[in-house]
C-alpha positions as CSV (number, residue, x, y, z in Angstrom):
1,M,-14.5,-62.0,-96.1
2,A,-17.4,-59.6,-98.8
3,A,-14.2,-59.4,-100.9
4,W,-14.2,-62.9,-101.6
5,G,-17.8,-63.2,-102.0
6,N,-17.2,-61.3,-104.6
7,W,-14.9,-62.3,-106.2
8,M,-16.5,-65.4,-106.6
9,N,-19.8,-63.8,-107.9
10,A,-17.3,-62.3,-110.3
11,N,-15.5,-65.7,-111.7
12,Q,-19.4,-67.4,-110.6
13,S,-18.8,-68.1,-114.7
14,S,-15.2,-70.5,-114.6
15,I,-15.8,-71.9,-110.8
16,I,-16.6,-75.4,-111.4
17,D,-15.9,-76.2,-107.0
18,A,-16.5,-73.3,-104.8
19,G,-14.1,-75.5,-102.7
20,G,-12.9,-74.7,-99.4
21,P,-10.6,-74.7,-96.2
22,L,-8.2,-77.5,-95.5
23,G,-6.9,-78.7,-92.1
24,V,-4.2,-80.5,-91.0
25,T,-2.7,-82.5,-93.7
26,K,-1.2,-86.2,-93.4
27,R,1.2,-87.7,-95.4
28,A,0.6,-91.8,-96.5
29,S,4.4,-93.7,-98.3
30,A,5.1,-97.0,-98.1
31,E,7.1,-96.2,-94.6
32,G,3.6,-95.4,-93.2
33,V,1.3,-92.5,-92.3
34,A,2.6,-89.4,-90.6
35,D,1.7,-85.9,-89.6
36,T,3.4,-83.4,-91.8
37,R,3.1,-80.0,-92.5
38,N,2.4,-77.4,-95.9
39,S,1.1,-74.2,-97.0
40,L,-1.8,-74.7,-98.3
41,T,-5.0,-73.2,-96.9
42,G,-8.0,-73.7,-98.9
43,Y,-9.0,-74.6,-102.5
44,V,-11.3,-73.8,-105.9
45,I,-11.5,-75.3,-108.5
46,I,-11.8,-73.3,-111.3
47,E,-12.2,-73.9,-115.2
48,A,-10.3,-71.5,-117.9
49,E,-9.0,-71.0,-121.4
50,S,-5.0,-71.5,-120.2
51,H,-3.0,-72.0,-117.2
52,D,-1.5,-68.5,-117.8
53,A,-5.2,-67.1,-118.1
54,A,-6.6,-69.2,-114.6
55,A,-3.2,-67.8,-112.7
56,R,-4.4,-64.0,-114.5
57,M,-8.2,-64.3,-112.2
58,F,-6.4,-64.5,-109.3
59,K,-4.2,-61.1,-109.8
60,D,-5.5,-58.7,-107.1
61,H,-7.4,-61.6,-105.4
62,P,-8.6,-60.4,-101.2
63,H,-6.8,-63.3,-100.3
64,F,-3.3,-60.8,-100.2
65,A,-5.4,-58.5,-97.8
66,I,-6.7,-61.1,-95.8
67,F,-3.3,-62.8,-95.4
68,P,-0.2,-60.1,-96.6
69,G,2.4,-61.9,-97.7
70,D,0.4,-65.3,-98.8
71,S,0.3,-65.9,-102.9
72,V,-2.0,-68.3,-103.9
73,E,-0.9,-71.6,-106.7
74,I,-3.1,-72.3,-109.2
75,I,-2.2,-75.8,-109.7
76,E,-2.9,-77.5,-113.6
77,C,-5.5,-80.6,-113.2
78,L,-4.2,-82.5,-116.3
79,A,-6.3,-85.4,-117.9
80,I,-5.8,-89.3,-117.1
81,P,-3.4,-90.5,-119.5
82,G,-5.1,-92.8,-121.9
83,S,-9.0,-91.9,-120.6
């Protein structure tokens, strides 16, 4: 966890929300609410010059040592159309 803290400190100027771990998932649809699964385990919100620049921030992230074989997905947050 020290390596994770070091990564957070090294990138603190880009971190908008330090996030945290994610728990059980529910899915809501027109059919109702049901249990579901996904591979998301946590999140952090960052700001970067571009989607590619954001992805590069996660190269060699400590997550890969804690969860070998796992990955980090970098999802772009888009502006609401018309806002």
